[in-house]
C-alpha positions in Angstrom: -19.6 -54.1 -39.4 -17.4 -52.6 -42.0 -18.3 -51.9 -45.6 -15.8 -54.6 -46.7 -16.8 -57.4 -44.3 -16.4 -60.7 -46.0 -14.2 -59.3 -48.8 -10.6 -60.3 -49.4 -7.8 -57.9 -50.5 -4.4 -58.5 -51.8 -1.9 -55.7 -51.3 1.6 -55.8 -52.9 4.5 -53.8 -51.6 2.7 -53.9 -48.3 5.5 -54.1 -45.8 5.8 -50.4 -45.3 4.7 -47.0 -46.5 1.7 -46.6 -48.7 1.2 -50.3 -49.1 1.1 -50.7 -45.3 -1.4 -47.9 -45.2 -3.7 -49.6 -47.7 -3.6 -52.7 -45.6 -4.6 -50.8 -42.4 -7.5 -49.0 -44.1 -8.8 -52.2 -45.8 -8.6 -54.1 -42.6 -10.4 -51.3 -40.7 -13.2 -51.5 -43.3 -13.5 -55.3 -42.5 -11.6 -56.9 -45.4 -9.3 -59.9 -44.9 -5.9 -58.9 -46.1 -3.0 -60.7 -47.9 0.1 -58.7 -47.1 2.6 -59.3 -49.9 6.2 -57.9 -49.7 9.5 -59.0 -51.0 10.7 -58.7 -47.3 8.8 -61.4 -45.5 9.7 -60.1 -42.1 8.2 -56.7 -42.9 5.0 -58.4 -44.2 4.8 -60.3 -41.0 5.1 -57.1 -38.9 2.1 -55.6 -40.8 0.1 -58.9 -40.3 0.9 -58.7 -36.5 -0.3 -55.1 -36.4 -3.5 -56.0 -38.3 -4.3 -59.0 -36.2 -3.7 -57.0 -33.1 -6.6 -54.8 -34.2 -8.8 -57.9 -34.8 -8.3 -58.2 -38.5 -7.9 -61.3 -40.6 -4.5 -61.2 -42.3 -1.8 -63.4 -43.8 1.8 -62.6 -45.0 3.6 -63.8 -48.1 6.8 -62.9 -49.9 5.7 -63.7 -53.5 7.6 -62.3 -56.5 4.6 -61.2 -58.6 7.0 -60.5 -61.5 7.0 -64.2 -62.2 4.0 -66.4 -63.1 4.8 -68.8 -60.3 4.9 -66.0 -57.7 1.6 -64.6 -58.9 0.0 -68.0 -58.8 1.3 -68.6 -55.3 -0.2 -65.3 -54.2 -3.6 -66.1 -55.8 -3.6 -69.6 -54.3 -2.9 -68.3 -50.8 -5.7 -65.7 -51.0 -8.2 -68.2 -52.3 -7.2 -70.7 -49.6 -7.4 -68.3 -46.8 -10.4 -66.1 -47.8 -12.1 -68.0 -50.7 -11.6 -65.5 -53.4 -9.9 -62.2 -54.4 -12.2 -59.2 -54.3 -9.7 -56.3 -54.2 -6.1 -56.0 -55.6 -3.9 -53.1 -54.7 -0.6 -53.1 -56.7 
């Protein structure tokens, strides 16, 4: 059991670099992770990596600079995990 079991995290800019690293650490701690990146293919790669390690994860390419994009991101997280507990931006 991880310290974040049952929690849900949203990470933006998560397709590579520091954002990807945050996703990996959150997943290792037990959180479900919404991987958001403008490059959907990169987000999907991270999700595949996380799921390969047994994590719950989903990818999205939402533009959080717009209200519609932010709402889309929130809706996905709530649909998949029930709530948002952690946001890394």
